[in-house]
Kinemage of the C-alpha trace (Angstrom):
@kinemage 1
@onewidth
@group {chain A} dominant
@subgroup {mainchain}
@vectorlist {calphas} color= white
{ca met a 1} P -35.839 307.146 -11.556
{ca pro a 2} L -34.119 305.309 -14.038
{ca arg a 3} L -32.990 301.052 -12.814
{ca val a 4} L -29.300 300.956 -12.928
{ca thr a 5} L -28.468 296.890 -13.503
{ca arg a 6} L -25.946 295.818 -11.038
{ca pro a 7} L -23.201 295.484 -14.043
{ca gly a 8} L -24.642 298.966 -15.154
{ca arg a 9} L -24.180 300.388 -11.292
{ca thr a 10} L -20.467 298.479 -11.301
{ca leu a 11} L -19.192 300.232 -14.491
{ca val a 12} L -20.741 303.698 -13.238
{ca thr a 13} L -19.112 303.629 -9.703
{ca ile a 14} L -15.826 303.023 -11.341
{ca ala a 15} L -16.501 306.080 -13.790
{ca val a 16} L -17.401 308.331 -10.856
{ca leu a 17} L -14.854 307.396 -8.710
{ca leu a 18} L -11.793 308.142 -11.586
{ca leu a 19} L -13.620 310.718 -12.734
{ca ala a 20} L -13.272 312.475 -8.765
{ca ile a 21} L -9.269 311.175 -9.031
{ca asn a 22} L -8.899 314.218 -11.908
{ca leu a 23} L -10.835 316.983 -10.294
{ca arg a 24} L -7.929 318.222 -8.507
{ca pro a 25} L -4.340 317.795 -9.864
{ca val a 26} L -4.406 320.204 -12.650
{ca val a 27} L -5.192 322.651 -9.802
{ca asn a 28} L -2.792 321.322 -6.821
{ca ala a 29} L 0.479 320.246 -9.337
{ca leu a 30} L 0.472 323.841 -10.229
{ca gly a 31} L 0.574 325.392 -6.989
{ca ala a 32} L 3.535 323.025 -6.037
{ca val a 33} L 5.347 324.034 -8.926
{ca val a 34} L 4.718 328.173 -8.511
{ca pro a 35} L 8.144 328.887 -6.841
{ca glu a 36} L 10.063 326.920 -9.950
{ca leu a 37} L 7.173 328.386 -12.709
{ca arg a 38} L 8.023 332.292 -11.070
{ca asp a 39} L 11.261 331.568 -11.734
{ca ala a 40} L 11.506 330.520 -14.779
{ca thr a 41} L 8.861 332.742 -16.339
{ca gly a 42} L 9.363 335.790 -13.890
{ca leu a 43} L 5.892 336.137 -13.032
{ca pro a 44} L 4.942 338.875 -10.504
{ca ala a 45} L 3.147 337.733 -7.307
{ca gly a 46} L 0.209 339.886 -8.894
{ca thr a 47} L -0.168 337.885 -12.052
{ca thr a 48} L 0.869 334.829 -10.469
{ca gly a 49} L -2.535 335.482 -8.496
{ca leu a 50} L -4.318 335.728 -11.176
{ca leu a 51} L -3.183 332.220 -12.741
{ca leu a 52} L -3.997 330.727 -9.538
{ca ser a 53} L -7.305 332.232 -9.763
{ca leu a 54} L -8.223 330.780 -12.668
{ca pro a 55} L -9.795 327.878 -10.911
{ca thr a 56} L -12.489 329.675 -9.498
{ca leu a 57} L -13.301 331.934 -12.407
{ca ala a 58} L -13.492 329.277 -14.822
{ca phe a 59} L -15.338 326.851 -12.599
{ca ala a 60} L -17.809 329.771 -11.820
{ca val a 61} L -18.605 330.841 -15.536
{ca met a 62} L -17.762 327.085 -17.416
{ca gly a 63} L -19.613 325.640 -15.349
{ca leu a 64} L -22.892 327.035 -16.097
{ca ala a 65} L -23.905 325.217 -19.283
{ca ala a 66} L -23.297 321.874 -17.360
{ca pro a 67} L -27.034 321.486 -16.691
{ca ala a 68} L -28.049 322.601 -20.291
{ca leu a 69} L -25.729 320.292 -21.785
{ca ala a 70} L -27.011 317.564 -19.640
{ca ala a 71} L -30.557 317.971 -20.499
{ca arg a 72} L -29.239 318.293 -23.854
{ca ile a 73} L -27.097 315.392 -24.751
{ca gly a 74} L -26.905 313.581 -21.498
{ca pro a 75} L -24.811 313.137 -18.064
{ca his a 76} L -22.413 310.466 -19.309
{ca arg a 77} L -21.686 312.181 -23.026
{ca thr a 78} L -21.036 315.540 -21.250
{ca val a 79} L -18.903 314.195 -18.805
{ca val a 80} L -16.895 312.855 -21.758
{ca val a 81} L -16.662 316.448 -23.482
{ca ala a 82} L -15.694 317.416 -20.203
{ca leu a 83} L -12.593 314.958 -19.767
{ca thr a 84} L -11.704 315.966 -23.211
{ca ala a 85} L -10.736 318.686 -22.219
{ca leu a 86} L -9.000 318.508 -19.130
{ca leu a 87} L -6.895 316.168 -21.020
{ca val a 88} L -6.124 318.586 -24.544
{ca gly a 89} L -6.138 321.681 -21.729
{ca gln a 90} L -3.373 319.607 -19.805
{ca leu a 91} L -1.055 318.605 -22.969
{ca val a 92} L -0.914 322.142 -24.139
{ca arg a 93} L 0.111 323.900 -21.192
{ca ala a 94} L 2.587 321.389 -20.923
{ca ala a 95} L 3.881 321.203 -24.531
{ca val a 96} L 3.596 324.805 -25.827
{ca pro a 97} L 5.926 327.123 -24.936
{ca gly a 98} L 5.020 330.537 -23.482
{ca val a 99} L 3.030 332.196 -20.674
{ca pro a 100} L -0.156 332.639 -22.840
{ca ala a 101} L -0.419 328.919 -23.407
{ca leu a 102} L -0.095 328.233 -20.026
{ca phe a 103} L -2.970 330.390 -19.243
{ca ala a 104} L -5.069 328.419 -22.419
{ca gly a 105} L -4.025 325.614 -21.568
{ca ser a 106} L -5.000 325.986 -17.615
{ca leu a 107} L -8.229 327.631 -18.646
{ca leu a 108} L -8.959 324.682 -21.405
{ca ala a 109} L -8.958 321.776 -18.538
{ca leu a 110} L -10.396 324.315 -16.132
{ca ala a 111} L -13.656 324.690 -18.414
{ca gly a 112} L -13.346 320.220 -17.755
{ca ile a 113} L -13.185 320.032 -14.361
{ca ala a 114} L -15.708 322.937 -14.010
{ca val a 115} L -18.935 321.324 -15.894
{ca ala a 116} L -17.412 317.708 -14.206
{ca asn a 117} L -17.375 319.510 -10.948
{ca val a 118} L -21.337 320.408 -11.457
{ca leu a 119} L -22.134 317.103 -12.931
{ca met a 120} L -21.074 315.186 -9.840
{ca pro a 121} L -23.709 315.561 -7.566
{ca gly a 122} L -26.611 314.679 -10.063
{ca leu a 123} L -24.732 311.819 -10.973
{ca val a 124} L -24.824 310.602 -7.035
{ca arg a 125} L -28.284 311.606 -6.746
{ca leu a 126} L -29.138 309.801 -10.118
{ca his a 127} L -27.487 306.639 -9.893
{ca phe a 128} L -27.546 305.990 -6.142
{ca pro a 129} L -30.337 307.834 -4.838
{ca asp a 130} L -30.211 305.725 -2.344
{ca arg a 131} L -26.453 305.744 -1.001
{ca ile a 132} L -25.892 309.701 -1.210
{ca pro a 133} L -23.743 310.143 2.097
{ca leu a 134} L -21.732 306.650 1.234
{ca ile a 135} L -21.156 307.767 -2.635
{ca thr a 136} L -20.610 311.397 -2.048
{ca ala a 137} L -17.437 310.626 0.919
{ca ala a 138} L -15.987 307.771 -1.623
{ca tyr a 139} L -15.357 310.036 -4.357
{ca thr a 140} L -14.403 312.988 -2.496
{ca thr a 141} L -11.936 311.060 -0.715
{ca leu a 142} L -10.812 310.140 -3.821
{ca leu a 143} L -10.702 313.324 -5.293
{ca thr a 144} L -8.713 314.324 -2.032
{ca ile a 145} L -6.335 311.469 -2.844
{ca gly a 146} L -5.776 313.137 -6.303
{ca gly a 147} L -5.243 316.349 -5.182
{ca ala a 148} L -2.634 314.794 -2.036
{ca ala a 149} L -0.574 312.808 -5.488
{ca ala a 150} L -0.614 315.698 -7.380
{ca ala a 151} L 0.740 317.924 -4.754
{ca gly a 152} L 3.106 315.856 -2.858
{ca leu a 153} L 4.183 313.948 -5.867
{ca thr a 154} L 4.809 316.280 -9.015
{ca leu a 155} L 7.982 317.895 -7.838
{ca pro a 156} L 9.723 314.221 -6.667
{ca val a 157} L 8.817 312.819 -10.134
{ca gln a 158} L 9.315 315.889 -12.433
{ca arg a 159} L 12.975 315.930 -10.923
{ca gly a 160} L 13.409 312.137 -11.089
{ca leu a 161} L 12.425 312.663 -14.790
{ca gly a 162} L 15.171 315.022 -15.071
{ca gly a 163} L 12.018 317.454 -15.986
{ca asp a 164} L 11.529 320.938 -15.113
{ca trp a 165} L 7.879 322.543 -14.352
{ca arg a 166} L 6.189 321.953 -17.410
{ca leu a 167} L 6.789 317.848 -17.362
{ca gly a 168} L 5.610 318.192 -13.733
{ca ile a 169} L 2.050 319.723 -14.510
{ca gly a 170} L 1.547 317.700 -17.515
{ca leu a 171} L 2.119 314.404 -15.938
{ca trp a 172} L -1.418 314.146 -14.953
{ca ala a 173} L -3.263 314.075 -18.547
{ca ala a 174} L -2.332 310.398 -17.987
{ca thr a 175} L -4.827 310.110 -15.644
{ca ala a 176} L -7.427 311.956 -17.346
{ca ala a 177} L -7.239 309.223 -20.696
{ca val a 178} L -7.576 306.459 -18.255
{ca ala a 179} L -11.010 308.053 -16.537
{ca leu a 180} L -12.545 308.632 -20.271
{ca ile a 181} L -12.351 304.461 -20.639
{ca pro a 182} L -15.390 303.776 -18.861
{ca trp a 183} L -17.274 306.983 -19.942
{ca leu a 184} L -16.710 305.722 -23.580
{ca leu a 185} L -17.892 302.266 -22.526
{ca leu a 186} L -21.306 303.914 -20.956
{ca ile a 187} L -22.351 306.378 -23.969
{ca arg a 188} L -21.869 302.805 -26.343
{ca ser a 189} L -24.656 301.957 -24.027
{ca pro a 190} L -27.587 301.133 -25.903
{ca ala a 191} L -30.162 302.916 -23.258
{ca gly a 192} L -28.084 304.928 -21.120
{ca pro a 193} L -30.176 306.722 -18.613
{ca thr a 194} L -31.224 310.148 -18.849
{ca ala a 195} L -31.397 312.603 -15.940
{ca ala a 196} L -34.282 312.633 -14.060
{ca gly a 197} L -36.695 315.489 -13.030
{ca thr a 198} L -36.762 319.273 -14.193
{ca arg a 199} L -34.033 321.659 -14.722
{ca leu a 200} L -34.222 324.543 -12.791
{ca pro a 201} L -33.553 327.912 -14.284
{ca leu a 202} L -30.562 329.580 -12.195
{ca arg a 203} L -32.705 332.887 -12.198
{ca thr a 204} L -34.835 331.089 -10.225
{ca leu a 205} L -33.073 328.905 -7.604
{ca ala a 206} L -31.624 332.592 -7.288
{ca arg a 207} L -34.790 333.268 -4.962
{ca thr a 208} L -34.286 330.544 -2.862
{ca arg a 209} L -32.676 330.920 0.755
{ca val a 210} L -31.583 327.023 0.158
{ca ala a 211} L -29.314 327.982 -3.389
{ca trp a 212} L -28.139 331.008 -1.332
{ca ala a 213} L -26.897 329.538 1.877
{ca leu a 214} L -25.138 326.578 0.241
{ca ala a 215} L -23.639 329.530 -2.227
{ca leu a 216} L -22.018 331.099 0.343
{ca phe a 217} L -20.918 328.394 2.700
{ca phe a 218} L -19.304 327.002 -0.852
{ca ala a 219} L -17.638 330.519 -1.737
{ca gly a 220} L -15.561 330.345 1.573
{ca gln a 221} L -14.515 327.063 1.761
{ca ser a 222} L -13.414 327.439 -1.624
{ca met a 223} L -11.709 331.170 -1.269
{ca val a 224} L -10.010 329.722 1.380
{ca ala a 225} L -8.883 326.114 0.072
{ca tyr a 226} L -7.721 327.723 -2.903
{ca val a 227} L -5.490 330.581 -1.301
{ca val a 228} L -4.262 327.756 1.029
{ca phe a 229} L -3.182 325.240 -1.726
{ca gly a 230} L -2.061 328.148 -4.274
{ca trp a 231} L 0.136 330.057 -2.099
{ca leu a 232} L 0.853 328.699 1.526
{ca ala a 233} L 3.977 326.845 -0.720
{ca glu a 234} L 5.089 330.431 -1.363
{ca ile a 235} L 4.422 331.707 2.335
{ca leu a 236} L 6.883 328.843 3.723
{ca val a 237} L 9.609 329.081 1.006
{ca asp a 238} L 9.699 333.048 1.975
{ca gln a 239} L 10.567 331.533 5.863
{ca gly a 240} L 13.238 329.677 4.773
{ca met a 241} L 12.035 326.475 3.441
{ca thr a 242} L 12.737 324.513 0.764
{ca asp a 243} L 10.368 324.371 -1.753
{ca thr a 244} L 10.333 320.509 -1.830
{ca ala a 245} L 9.817 320.589 2.235
{ca ala a 246} L 7.407 323.852 1.568
{ca ala a 247} L 5.346 321.341 -1.144
{ca ala a 248} L 5.685 318.595 1.431
{ca gln a 249} L 3.301 320.340 4.103
{ca val a 250} L 0.900 321.089 1.515
{ca ser a 251} L 0.476 317.750 0.940
{ca ile a 252} L 0.546 316.946 4.420
{ca ala a 253} L -2.667 319.787 4.408
{ca ile a 254} L -4.225 317.237 1.775
{ca ala a 255} L -3.748 313.961 2.945
{ca val a 256} L -4.859 314.863 6.212
{ca gly a 257} L -8.693 315.728 4.350
{ca ile a 258} L -8.172 312.507 3.321
{ca pro a 259} L -9.808 310.826 5.996
{ca leu a 260} L -12.473 313.984 6.721
{ca ala a 261} L -13.778 313.330 3.034
{ca ala a 262} L -14.321 309.781 4.399
{ca leu a 263} L -16.236 310.810 7.396
{ca val a 264} L -18.032 314.255 6.929
{ca pro a 265} L -20.820 312.829 4.700
{ca asn a 266} L -21.751 310.291 7.055
{ca leu a 267} L -20.875 312.198 10.546
{ca leu a 268} L -23.584 314.940 8.313
{ca gly a 269} L -26.199 311.794 7.924
{ca arg a 270} L -25.971 310.782 11.294
{ca thr a 271} L -25.368 313.686 13.582
{ca arg a 272} L -28.143 315.920 15.197
{ca his a 273} L -26.231 318.925 15.675
{ca pro a 274} L -24.891 319.465 12.014
{ca gly a 275} L -23.941 323.162 12.570
{ca ala a 276} L -21.216 321.749 15.723
{ca leu a 277} L -19.872 320.284 12.352
{ca val a 278} L -19.915 323.694 10.562
{ca val a 279} L -18.219 325.290 13.462
{ca ala a 280} L -15.315 322.905 14.129
{ca leu a 281} L -14.472 322.344 10.565
{ca ala a 282} L -13.893 326.310 10.232
{ca ser a 283} L -12.288 326.721 13.948
{ca cys a 284} L -9.840 324.538 12.471
{ca tyr a 285} L -8.913 326.959 9.676
{ca leu a 286} L -8.585 329.959 12.158
{ca leu a 287} L -6.415 328.409 14.285
{ca ala a 288} L -3.906 327.759 11.450
{ca phe a 289} L -4.074 331.139 10.139
{ca ala a 290} L -3.365 332.457 13.396
{ca gly a 291} L -0.214 330.082 13.428
{ca leu a 292} L 1.088 330.992 10.066
{ca ile a 293} L 0.745 334.705 11.535
{ca val a 294} L 2.676 333.912 14.978
{ca ser a 295} L 5.191 331.255 14.156
{ca pro a 296} L 4.876 330.093 10.205
{ca thr a 297} L 7.275 327.613 10.566
{ca asp a 298} L 6.950 325.995 14.117
{ca pro a 299} L 5.280 323.824 14.417
{ca val a 300} L 4.291 324.394 10.331
{ca trp a 301} L 3.245 320.381 10.708
{ca leu a 302} L 0.728 321.203 13.147
{ca trp a 303} L -0.715 324.343 11.090
{ca ala a 304} L -0.525 321.855 8.131
{ca ile a 305} L -2.671 319.194 9.969
{ca leu a 306} L -5.442 321.884 11.148
{ca ile a 307} L -5.701 323.162 7.368
{ca gly a 308} L -6.596 319.918 6.378
{ca val a 309} L -9.087 319.057 9.055
{ca gly a 310} L -10.516 322.822 7.712
{ca thr a 311} L -11.318 321.233 4.107
{ca gly a 312} L -13.469 318.707 5.539
{ca ala a 313} L -16.270 321.677 4.937
{ca phe a 314} L -15.833 320.879 0.939
{ca pro a 315} L -17.438 316.973 0.926
{ca leu a 316} L -19.627 318.784 4.014
{ca ala a 317} L -20.632 321.404 0.379
{ca leu a 318} L -21.298 318.753 -1.990
{ca thr a 319} L -23.149 316.254 0.367
{ca leu a 320} L -25.898 318.957 1.144
{ca ile a 321} L -26.056 319.728 -2.399
{ca ala a 322} L -27.358 316.648 -3.085
{ca leu a 323} L -29.347 316.220 -0.492
{ca arg a 324} L -30.893 319.679 -1.032
{ca ala a 325} L -33.062 318.650 -4.432
{ca arg a 326} L -35.121 315.825 -4.906
{ca thr a 327} L -34.470 314.722 -8.400
{ca gly a 328} L -30.940 314.173 -11.011
{ca leu a 329} L -31.659 317.569 -12.979
{ca ala a 330} L -32.775 320.035 -10.326
{ca thr a 331} L -29.641 318.319 -8.111
{ca thr a 332} L -27.244 319.178 -11.125
{ca ser a 333} L -29.004 322.680 -11.445
{ca leu a 334} L -28.626 323.266 -7.868
{ca ser a 335} L -24.726 322.493 -7.908
{ca ala a 336} L -24.488 324.752 -11.125
{ca phe a 337} L -25.709 327.858 -8.729
{ca thr a 338} L -24.250 326.782 -5.682
{ca gln a 339} L -20.630 325.833 -7.288
{ca cys a 340} L -20.688 328.887 -10.235
{ca ala a 341} L -21.725 331.705 -8.071
{ca gly a 342} L -19.691 330.707 -4.972
{ca tyr a 343} L -16.337 330.365 -6.969
{ca leu a 344} L -17.270 333.394 -8.764
{ca ile a 345} L -16.892 334.875 -5.054
{ca ala a 346} L -14.403 332.735 -4.223
{ca ser a 347} L -12.740 334.154 -7.192
{ca val a 348} L -11.253 337.330 -5.455
{ca gly a 349} L -9.121 334.945 -3.398
{ca pro a 350} L -5.908 334.042 -4.563
{ca leu a 351} L -5.876 337.227 -6.540
{ca gly a 352} L -6.671 339.489 -3.761
{ca phe a 353} L -4.247 337.299 -1.147
{ca gly a 354} L -1.037 338.064 -3.287
{ca leu a 355} L -1.957 341.623 -3.838
{ca leu a 356} L -2.612 341.773 -0.429
{ca phe a 357} L 0.902 340.869 -0.228
{ca asp a 358} L 2.523 342.767 -3.149
{ca leu a 359} L 0.527 346.193 -0.952
{ca thr a 360} L 2.104 345.199 2.578
{ca gly a 361} L 5.067 343.593 1.718
{ca ala a 362} L 4.284 340.826 4.550
{ca trp a 363} L 1.654 337.840 5.020
{ca thr a 364} L -0.177 338.799 8.145
{ca val a 365} L -3.059 341.255 6.235
{ca pro a 366} L -4.031 338.215 3.672
{ca leu a 367} L -3.980 335.808 6.606
{ca leu a 368} L -6.070 337.867 8.655
{ca ala a 369} L -8.226 338.600 5.339
{ca met a 370} L -8.839 334.870 5.170
{ca cys a 371} L -10.013 334.430 8.620
{ca gly a 372} L -12.834 337.142 8.244
{ca val a 373} L -14.111 335.322 4.839
{ca val a 374} L -13.739 331.560 7.718
{ca val a 375} L -16.074 333.523 9.598
{ca val a 376} L -18.388 334.423 6.746
{ca gln a 377} L -18.355 330.674 5.915
{ca ile a 378} L -19.220 329.764 9.495
{ca gly a 379} L -22.305 331.391 8.854
{ca ala a 380} L -23.281 329.855 6.281
{ca gly a 381} L -23.035 327.056 7.089
{ca leu a 382} L -25.468 327.140 9.516
{ca leu a 383} L -28.421 328.471 7.278
{ca ala a 384} L -27.113 325.479 4.874
{ca val a 385} L -27.181 322.533 7.373
{ca arg a 386} L -30.651 323.311 8.264
{ca pro a 387} L -33.157 320.473 6.086
{ca arg a 388} L -35.321 321.181 3.619
{ca tyr a 389} L -35.427 320.667 -0.293
{ca val a 390} L -35.255 323.886 -2.570
{ca glu a 391} L -37.658 322.901 -4.683
{ca asp a 392} L -40.230 323.736 -1.740
{ca glu a 393} L -38.909 327.519 -2.342
{ca leu a 394} L -39.119 327.823 -5.693
{ca pro a 395} L -41.581 330.895 -6.503
{ca ala a 396} L -45.155 329.999 -7.454
{ca thr a 397} L -45.765 329.594 -11.239
């Protein structure tokens, strides 16, 4: 394991945390402007569902490049490539007119996020092997704060500046530009660290129980989260709420997840019954969905809070990835398999949710389908929390 000096570790810490802030605004800002976007462009629910499915599709496919890039050019240079794609993609979808540019710019920005998502657990394992729960808690907290800010501030800031939905989703390119600065400083270091360990082929990981348990758990929580943050505002607007008030409920849900992001990784490290943590977080989703079916807007704040608690499954999944492999490159490989397979499965969620609404004309059936996904998430999570390393399950060569 390469030794990192105190100044080097400080710079890496700042770089990792700034990167984390940028991993949700691209998605959540879009969710906040969906009602206005649909009014302006005339996108039907099915096409909007496809747009909202792009994150999971991009994360499933484009994150596969992260382990090879990290092994070839180093993890720091790979982050610079990812942030550059994120910055350019946001500018394209905000400045270039037309729905094709909206899709193309979103894909480019999401490609950058996909690579960064995969790299994060490996970066934590590489630089902070003695502080995995602490650093994971810190970066997932800031990741959640970035998402909450995008969901809650996009519309007010956009309208305060007198702009439309394009300005709203373009504002967040500024945070990507800021995040690039420490990573550019890191790659200028004459003796920057390389990822330790051996890259594990994804087809080999596919033969292990650890990888599949993590992937299915990640898939369940991702599908539910992207459906909620993509469609919750639309559900509430359909029930008579204003778009600003509906976006505020999404922001509440994300904000509630902020302390959970800080607490869950440390709880996982301390509890003797991690399975109870899996069940408790998922049960909050089930209660929230039942509430949205029976009484969507009263008390809507309670459903938003329960959804926020349910999102604690995300930092739990990221912590488990970093704890289930022994080295930086092995962790990056496991992260790639878990997130890419998980997001591929989850990608049917937002699109399927929209199609189910188109077919039934109501939100009940789509929400019941999400309850079924949560049940699968519980089963996979109970397997994923069992303490073991993926290297111990690799087939003998």
